[in-house]
C-alpha positions in Angstrom: -45.7 -26.5 77.8 -48.9 -26.0 75.7 -48.1 -26.4 71.5 -50.3 -24.1 70.7 -52.6 -20.9 72.0 -55.4 -18.9 71.3 -54.6 -15.0 70.9 -55.5 -12.1 69.2 -53.9 -10.0 66.4 -55.0 -7.0 66.3 -55.8 -3.5 68.5 -58.7 -3.3 68.1 -62.5 -2.4 69.2 -66.2 -2.7 68.1 -69.1 -0.3 69.7 -73.0 -1.3 69.7 -76.2 1.2 71.7 -78.7 -0.9 74.1 -81.3 1.6 75.9 -78.6 4.7 75.3 -76.0 3.5 76.7 -72.8 3.1 74.9 -70.4 0.1 74.7 -67.5 -0.1 73.4 -65.4 -2.8 73.1 -61.2 -2.7 72.7 -59.2 -5.4 72.7 -55.4 -5.8 72.9 -52.4 -8.0 72.5 -51.0 -7.7 75.8 -48.1 -10.9 77.0 -47.2 -8.0 80.6 -49.7 -6.6 83.3 -47.3 -3.4 82.8 -48.7 -3.8 78.8 -51.8 -4.6 80.2 -52.5 -1.7 82.3 -50.6 0.7 80.0 -53.0 -0.2 77.6 -56.3 0.7 80.2 -54.6 3.3 81.6 -54.4 4.6 77.7 -58.7 4.1 77.3 -59.6 5.8 80.6 -58.0 8.2 79.2 -59.3 8.2 75.1 -62.3 7.8 77.6 -62.4 9.7 80.5 -65.9 11.0 80.2 -67.7 7.7 80.3 -69.7 6.3 83.2 -67.4 3.7 83.3 -64.5 1.8 81.7 -64.3 -2.0 82.9 -61.9 -4.0 81.7 -60.6 -8.0 81.8 -56.8 -9.5 80.5 -55.3 -13.4 81.1 -51.6 -13.9 80.5 -49.9 -16.7 79.2 -47.1 -17.2 80.5 -47.9 -16.4 84.8 -51.4 -17.5 84.3 -52.7 -13.9 86.1 -56.5 -13.0 85.5 -57.9 -9.6 86.5 -61.0 -8.0 86.1 -62.7 -4.4 87.2 -65.7 -3.0 87.4 -65.2 0.3 87.8 -68.2 1.2 89.5 -70.9 -1.3 88.6 -72.6 -3.1 90.4 -70.5 -6.1 91.1 -69.8 -8.9 89.4 -71.8 -6.9 85.4 -68.8 -5.8 84.2 -65.2 -7.8 84.6 -66.2 -10.9 85.4 -68.6 -11.7 82.6 -65.5 -9.9 80.5 -62.9 -12.6 81.5 -65.7 -15.1 81.4 -65.5 -14.3 77.1 -61.6 -15.1 77.5 -61.8 -18.1 80.0 -64.8 -19.3 77.1 -63.2 -19.2 73.5 -59.5 -19.8 75.8 -57.7 -17.1 75.1 -54.5 -15.8 76.4 -51.8 -12.4 76.2 -55.0 -10.5 76.1 -56.5 -7.4 77.5 -60.5 -6.5 76.5 -61.8 -2.8 77.8 -65.0 -2.0 78.1 -66.6 1.6 77.6 -69.6 2.9 79.0 -71.7 6.1 78.3 -74.8 5.9 80.3 -77.9 6.5 78.7 -79.9 7.3 80.9 -81.6 4.0 81.6 -80.7 1.0 83.7 -80.1 -1.9 82.7 -80.6 -4.3 85.4 -78.0 -7.4 86.2 -78.6 -9.3 83.5 -78.5 -6.7 81.1 -75.0 -5.7 82.4 -73.5 -9.2 82.1 -74.8 -9.3 78.8 -74.2 -6.0 77.1 -70.7 -5.8 78.9 -70.4 -10.1 77.1 -71.5 -8.5 74.1 -69.1 -5.4 73.8 -66.2 -7.8 75.0 -66.5 -10.8 71.9 -67.2 -7.6 69.4 -63.2 -6.0 70.4 -62.1 -10.0 70.4 -63.8 -10.5 67.0 -62.7 -7.4 65.1 -58.7 -7.7 66.4 -59.2 -11.3 64.3 -58.1 -14.2 66.4 -55.2 -16.7 65.8 -53.8 -19.8 67.0 -50.3 -19.8 68.0 -48.0 -23.0 67.8 -44.6 -23.8 68.9 -43.1 -24.7 66.4 -39.4 -26.0 65.9 -36.9 -23.4 63.8 -34.4 -25.6 61.2 -32.1 -25.1 58.6 -31.1 -27.8 56.2 -28.4 -27.7 52.8 -28.8 -29.4 49.9 -27.6 -29.2 46.7 -29.4 -27.3 44.1 -31.2 -30.2 42.3 -32.6 -31.6 45.8 -33.3 -28.1 46.4 -37.7 -28.1 45.0 -38.4 -31.3 46.1 -37.1 -30.2 49.6 -39.0 -26.7 49.1 -41.9 -28.9 48.0 -41.5 -31.7 50.9 -41.4 -29.0 54.0 -44.5 -27.3 52.7 -46.2 -30.0 52.2 -45.1 -31.6 56.0 -47.1 -27.9 57.7 -43.4 -26.1 57.5 -43.1 -22.8 56.5 -39.7 -21.4 54.6 -38.5 -18.3 56.3 -35.5 -17.9 54.2 -33.2 -19.7 51.2 -29.9 -19.2 50.9 -28.4 -19.4 47.2 -24.4 -20.3 47.7 -22.4 -23.6 46.5 -25.3 -25.1 48.4 -28.9 -23.9 48.9 -30.4 -23.1 52.6 -33.3 -23.3 53.3 -34.4 -22.0 56.9 -37.8 -23.5 57.9 -39.2 -23.4 61.2 -42.1 -26.1 61.2 -44.9 -27.5 64.4 -42.8 -28.7 66.8 -44.9 -32.3 67.1 -44.9 -32.5 62.3 -40.4 -32.5 63.0 -40.5 -35.7 63.8 -42.0 -37.3 60.1 -40.2 -34.5 58.1 -37.5 -36.1 59.2 -37.9 -39.4 58.5 -40.0 -38.2 54.8 -36.8 -36.1 54.3 -34.8 -39.0 55.0 -36.3 -40.6 52.3 -36.4 -38.5 49.9 -32.7 -38.0 50.3 -31.5 -41.6 50.5 -30.4 -40.1 54.3 -27.7 -37.2 52.8 -29.7 -34.8 54.2 -29.6 -33.6 58.3 -32.1 -31.4 59.8 -31.3 -29.0 62.3 -32.8 -27.2 64.9 -31.8 -23.9 65.3 -35.0 -23.0 68.7 -38.0 -23.1 69.0 -41.2 -20.6 69.6 -44.3 -20.0 68.7 -45.1 -18.8 65.4 -49.3 -18.0 64.4 -50.3 -21.0 62.2 -53.3 -21.8 60.2 -54.7 -24.8 63.3 -58.1 -23.8 65.2 
C-alpha cells in the first residue's frame, strides 16, 4: 500500500474564455464511483444549456479511471483531462469541464489545450494536498514529562490530536507511519525506557509532505 498520495481538498472551479467559448473547470474530492457520477450529474444539471460537460476521474483504492468527451471529437477532452490527473499523480478526484460554445471552432489541438487548461484551473483552485498513512497512537506520562514528550512528538513529525489531564497526562497523536520507529526510540531514550507508545490504528491524514 502506498504510504502517501495526492488529492484535492475542496470543491472548486476556475474558468476562462478561448475564442468566445467559455470553459469552466470543476474539481471535487471523491472516494467512490457513485460520488463521482453524482457530481457529474449535478454539474450537467446546473449547466443543462452548455454544449459539452466532459469529465475525468481516478479512484485510488479501486484504481478505476473514467472519462468522457461528451460530444467533443474523440480524444480532445476527456483524455487530456485524465492526462492532467495522471501527470500530477492526483487521485480520489473528479474533474468536470463545461463548455459553452462561442461559435468559433478551436481545432483538435486547441480543444486539447483548452480542456487541459480548464482541468488544471479547477485543480489549482481546489488546493492539492498530500495524504500520508499515519499511525494513531497514545502514551501516558507524568505531568513532569508532559512538556518534553509533547515537544518530542512534534519535533519527530507528529501531530497531537488530544490531551487528557487526569492522574497522569494522556497524549493522543498521529505520526507518519515511517516515522514511528524513530519516535519510539527517541521516547525510550528521553525517558530511560519508562514510557511506551501504543499504536491504536493506521489512517491517512493530510500532511505537509510534498
